[in-house]
C-alpha positions as CSV (number, residue, x, y, z in Angstrom):
1,M,-15.4,-19.1,-25.5
2,K,-16.3,-21.2,-22.5
3,A,-15.9,-20.0,-18.9
4,D,-16.6,-21.7,-15.5
5,V,-19.3,-20.2,-13.3
6,I,-18.8,-20.2,-9.5
7,T,-21.0,-19.3,-6.5
8,L,-20.2,-16.9,-3.6
9,D,-19.3,-19.8,-1.4
10,G,-16.7,-21.1,-3.9
11,G,-18.8,-23.9,-5.4
12,K,-19.1,-24.7,-9.1
13,A,-22.3,-23.7,-11.0
14,G,-21.6,-25.1,-14.4
15,S,-20.2,-23.1,-17.3
16,I,-21.3,-20.3,-19.7
17,D,-20.6,-19.4,-23.3
18,L,-19.1,-15.9,-23.6
19,N,-19.6,-13.8,-26.7
20,D,-16.3,-13.5,-28.6
21,A,-17.4,-10.0,-29.7
22,L,-17.2,-8.9,-26.1
23,F,-14.6,-11.1,-24.5
24,G,-12.5,-12.5,-27.4
25,L,-11.0,-9.4,-29.0
26,E,-7.3,-8.6,-29.1
27,P,-7.1,-5.7,-26.6
28,R,-5.7,-2.4,-28.0
29,A,-4.1,-0.1,-25.6
30,D,-4.7,3.0,-27.8
31,I,-8.4,2.5,-27.8
32,L,-8.5,1.9,-24.0
33,H,-6.3,5.0,-23.5
34,R,-8.6,7.3,-25.5
35,V,-11.7,6.1,-23.7
36,V,-10.1,6.4,-20.2
37,R,-8.8,9.9,-21.1
38,W,-12.4,10.9,-22.2
39,Q,-13.8,9.6,-18.9
40,R,-11.3,11.4,-16.7
41,A,-11.6,14.6,-18.6
42,K,-15.3,14.6,-18.3
43,A,-15.1,13.9,-14.5
44,Q,-12.6,16.8,-14.0
45,A,-14.1,19.6,-12.0
46,G,-12.6,22.5,-13.9
47,T,-13.1,24.9,-11.0
48,H,-9.6,26.3,-11.1
49,S,-9.7,30.1,-11.0
50,T,-7.4,33.1,-10.7
51,L,-8.0,36.8,-10.5
52,G,-7.3,38.8,-13.6
53,R,-6.4,42.4,-13.9
54,S,-10.0,43.5,-13.8
55,D,-10.8,41.3,-10.8
56,V,-8.1,42.4,-8.2
57,S,-9.2,44.9,-5.6
58,Y,-7.0,47.9,-6.3
59,S,-7.6,51.5,-7.3
60,T,-7.4,52.2,-11.0
61,K,-5.8,55.6,-10.3
62,K,-2.7,56.2,-12.4
63,I,0.2,55.5,-9.9
64,Y,2.5,58.3,-11.2
65,R,2.7,60.7,-14.1
66,Q,3.2,59.4,-17.6
67,K,6.4,61.3,-18.4
68,G,9.4,62.7,-16.6
69,T,10.0,59.9,-13.9
70,G,12.6,58.0,-15.8
71,G,10.6,54.8,-15.2
72,A,8.3,52.6,-17.2
73,R,4.8,53.9,-18.0
74,H,2.1,52.3,-15.8
75,G,-1.7,52.8,-15.5
76,D,-2.5,51.2,-12.1
77,K,-1.2,48.8,-9.4
78,G,-3.4,46.0,-10.7
79,A,-1.1,45.3,-13.6
80,P,0.4,41.8,-13.7
81,I,4.0,43.1,-13.2
82,F,3.2,44.3,-9.7
83,R,3.0,42.2,-6.5
84,H,-0.7,41.2,-5.9
85,G,-1.6,42.4,-9.4
86,G,-3.9,40.4,-11.6
87,I,-2.7,37.1,-13.2
88,Y,-2.1,37.3,-16.9
89,K,-4.1,34.7,-18.8
90,G,-4.5,32.5,-15.7
91,P,-6.9,29.5,-15.5
92,V,-10.6,30.2,-15.4
93,P,-13.5,27.8,-14.6
94,R,-14.2,25.6,-17.7
95,S,-15.3,22.2,-18.7
96,H,-12.5,19.8,-19.7
97,A,-14.9,17.4,-21.4
98,H,-14.4,16.5,-25.1
99,D,-16.5,14.5,-27.5
100,L,-15.9,10.8,-28.2
101,P,-18.3,8.9,-30.6
102,K,-20.7,6.6,-28.8
103,K,-19.6,3.7,-31.0
104,F,-16.0,4.2,-30.0
105,R,-16.9,4.3,-26.3
106,A,-18.8,0.9,-26.8
107,L,-15.7,-0.4,-28.6
108,G,-13.5,0.6,-25.7
109,L,-15.8,-1.3,-23.2
110,R,-15.5,-4.4,-25.4
111,H,-11.7,-4.1,-25.4
112,A,-11.7,-3.6,-21.6
113,L,-13.7,-6.8,-21.1
114,S,-11.5,-8.7,-23.5
115,A,-8.4,-7.4,-21.8
116,K,-9.6,-8.8,-18.4
117,A,-10.5,-12.1,-20.1
118,K,-7.2,-12.5,-21.8
119,A,-5.2,-11.6,-18.6
120,G,-7.1,-14.4,-16.7
121,E,-8.7,-11.7,-14.4
122,L,-12.3,-12.4,-15.4
123,I,-14.5,-14.3,-12.9
124,I,-18.1,-15.4,-13.7
125,L,-20.4,-15.5,-10.7
126,D,-23.8,-17.2,-10.6
127,T,-25.6,-14.5,-8.5
128,A,-24.5,-11.7,-6.3
129,M,-27.1,-12.1,-3.6
130,M,-27.0,-12.4,0.2
131,A,-29.6,-13.4,2.8
132,D,-28.2,-10.8,5.2
133,A,-26.4,-7.5,4.7
134,K,-23.3,-8.5,6.7
135,T,-20.0,-7.0,5.7
136,S,-18.0,-9.5,7.7
137,T,-19.7,-12.4,5.9
138,L,-18.9,-11.0,2.4
139,A,-15.3,-10.0,3.4
140,K,-14.7,-13.6,4.5
141,M,-16.2,-15.0,1.2
142,A,-14.0,-12.6,-0.8
143,K,-10.9,-13.7,1.1
144,E,-11.7,-17.4,0.6
145,L,-12.3,-16.7,-3.1
146,G,-9.0,-14.9,-3.4
147,W,-10.5,-11.6,-4.4
148,K,-8.3,-8.6,-3.7
149,R,-9.4,-5.5,-5.6
150,V,-12.5,-6.4,-7.6
151,L,-15.3,-4.8,-9.5
152,I,-18.5,-6.8,-9.5
153,I,-20.9,-6.1,-12.4
154,D,-24.5,-7.4,-11.9
155,G,-27.7,-7.1,-14.0
156,A,-30.1,-4.2,-14.2
157,E,-31.2,-4.7,-10.5
158,L,-28.7,-5.0,-7.7
159,D,-29.4,-7.0,-4.6
160,G,-29.9,-4.6,-1.7
161,N,-28.3,-6.8,0.9
162,F,-25.2,-7.4,-1.2
163,V,-24.7,-3.7,-2.0
164,L,-25.0,-2.9,1.8
165,A,-22.5,-5.6,2.7
166,A,-20.0,-4.5,0.1
167,R,-20.4,-0.8,0.8
168,N,-17.8,-0.8,3.7
169,I,-15.3,-2.9,1.9
170,D,-12.9,-0.6,0.0
171,T,-11.6,-3.4,-2.2
172,I,-15.0,-4.2,-3.6
173,D,-17.0,-2.1,-6.1
174,V,-20.5,-3.0,-7.3
175,L,-22.1,-1.7,-10.5
176,P,-25.2,-2.5,-12.5
177,G,-24.7,-3.6,-16.1
178,M,-25.5,-0.1,-17.4
179,G,-22.9,1.4,-15.1
180,A,-20.0,-0.7,-16.4
181,N,-17.2,1.5,-17.8
182,V,-13.7,1.2,-19.0
183,Y,-11.9,3.1,-16.2
184,D,-13.5,1.2,-13.3
185,I,-12.9,-2.1,-15.1
186,L,-9.2,-1.4,-15.7
187,K,-8.3,0.0,-12.3
188,R,-9.4,-3.1,-10.4
189,D,-7.3,-6.3,-10.3
190,Q,-10.2,-8.6,-11.0
191,L,-13.5,-8.3,-12.8
192,V,-16.4,-10.3,-11.5
193,I,-19.5,-10.5,-13.6
194,T,-22.7,-12.3,-12.7
195,K,-24.7,-14.2,-15.3
196,A,-27.3,-11.5,-15.2
197,G,-24.5,-9.0,-15.8
198,I,-23.4,-10.9,-18.9
199,E,-26.9,-10.7,-20.3
200,A,-27.1,-6.9,-19.5
201,L,-23.7,-6.3,-21.2
202,E,-24.7,-8.3,-24.3
203,A,-28.0,-6.4,-24.5
204,R,-26.1,-3.1,-24.1
205,L,-23.3,-3.8,-26.6
206,K,-25.2,-5.8,-29.2
C-alpha cells in the first residue's frame, strides 16, 4: 500500500510503499487484547503485602484455658478472627507476569500497526530531526500538523535534539524501532513513523 510522506514543517516528501504484512492486516481485537494484557501484567509491581498470622507482633501465649469458659477454643491473639490479627490468605509479593510466545507478540505488533493504518491514524514522517532542542518550536510544529496525542517511532538511533525537545511535551512520546510496542501504539491517537522507523520495523518483524 502507498502512503504519503511529510516533513516536520508540513511539506511533502514523496511517498512510500508500506508492507502489507505489517500495515495491511485486518486488525483482530482478541490478539491485541492478549498482547496488551501480557504487557500490563509484566509491568505490574506485585508489591502488595499483608501480615499473616505468623507475622503479626503478638504474644503466642494461650489467651485462656482450653475448657470450662463456655467460649470458643483459641490459641493466641494473632488469629485472624481477632482485631489486629493476621490476615488469612492475604496478598503477598509476587510477579504477575505470564508467558506469551514471541511469535504471537510479533503478530500483535503487526495488528497494532495495521489498526492505526486502517483507522487513518498513521502518519509517515521523512525524518525526526531538529537543528535546536527547542520544545516551543516542536510544539508549534505539532500544532500546525494537527498532532494531538502522538507516538513517534524512529530508527535505531534517535536524534538527541528531537528527543530533548519532545521530552517536556506530554502529548508526544518518542521511541526507537526496537522499543515499539502494542500498548504504546494503541493508547495514542496518532502513530507517526519515520522512514528509518519503517525500515527498523520491517527488519524486526521480517
